[in-house]
C-alpha positions as CSV (number, residue, x, y, z in Angstrom):
1,M,23.8,-67.4,14.6
2,P,21.3,-66.6,17.2
3,I,17.9,-65.8,16.2
4,A,18.0,-62.2,17.9
5,T,21.0,-61.2,15.6
6,T,19.1,-62.4,12.6
7,I,15.9,-60.3,13.5
8,V,18.0,-57.2,14.3
9,G,19.8,-57.6,10.9
10,I,16.5,-58.0,8.9
11,I,15.0,-54.9,10.9
12,T,18.2,-53.0,9.9
13,A,17.6,-54.0,6.3
14,M,14.4,-53.0,6.2
15,G,14.8,-49.6,7.7
16,T,17.7,-49.0,5.2
17,V,15.3,-49.9,2.1
18,M,12.7,-47.7,3.6
19,T,15.2,-44.9,3.8
20,A,16.3,-45.3,0.3
21,L,12.9,-45.3,-0.9
22,A,12.0,-42.2,0.7
23,L,14.9,-40.6,-0.2
24,V,14.3,-41.6,-4.2
25,I,10.7,-40.3,-3.6
26,T,11.9,-37.0,-2.3
27,A,14.5,-36.6,-5.1
28,L,11.7,-37.2,-7.7
29,T,9.5,-34.8,-6.1
30,E,12.0,-32.2,-6.0
31,R,13.1,-32.7,-9.6
32,R,9.6,-32.4,-10.8
33,R,9.0,-29.1,-8.7
34,S,12.3,-27.8,-10.0
35,K,11.0,-28.3,-13.7
36,R,8.0,-26.3,-13.1
37,V,9.8,-23.5,-11.7
38,E,12.1,-23.7,-14.6
39,H,9.3,-23.5,-17.0
40,K,7.8,-20.5,-15.2
41,V,11.1,-18.6,-15.2
42,D,11.4,-19.5,-19.1
43,Q,7.7,-18.0,-19.3
44,V,8.6,-14.7,-17.4
45,H,11.8,-14.3,-19.7
46,I,9.8,-14.6,-22.7
47,I,7.2,-12.0,-21.4
48,V,10.1,-9.6,-20.5
49,N,12.0,-9.8,-23.6
50,Q,9.0,-9.1,-25.9
51,Q,8.2,-6.1,-23.8
52,R,11.5,-4.9,-24.2
53,T,11.4,-5.6,-28.0
54,D,8.0,-3.9,-28.3
55,T,9.3,-0.8,-26.2
56,M,12.6,-0.4,-28.6
57,N,10.4,-0.7,-31.6
58,Y,7.9,1.9,-30.3
59,Q,10.8,4.3,-29.3
60,R,12.4,4.0,-32.8
61,A,9.0,4.8,-34.3
62,L,8.8,7.8,-32.1
63,V,12.3,8.9,-33.2
64,R,11.5,8.6,-36.8
65,A,8.1,10.7,-36.4
66,L,10.2,13.4,-34.4
67,E,12.7,13.7,-37.4
68,T,10.2,13.5,-39.8
69,A,8.5,16.5,-38.1
70,G,12.0,18.4,-38.2
71,I,12.5,17.9,-34.6
72,D,16.2,17.3,-33.6
73,V,16.6,14.1,-31.5
74,P,19.3,13.9,-29.2
75,E,21.9,11.0,-29.1
76,D,20.7,7.8,-27.4
77,Q,22.7,8.1,-24.0
78,S,22.1,4.4,-23.1
79,I,24.6,3.2,-25.9
80,E,28.3,3.5,-25.3
81,E,30.6,4.4,-28.2
């Protein structure tokens, strides 16, 4: 086997290993970034859900206050029966 063929094979193998390492590093970096984004999305969902719950509780309190004061409160149009 000529030496030139061996050298070409070694260079090709090294290039393949380097490419594989670069792909692994890229995959790990993207996975880490993806986890951070998922965490931020979860935080936003918690905030939005809490705001919705607070708004619904406040609305119920307002309706009770109006009914206690003798004011007719219309049916909630957002709920389908």
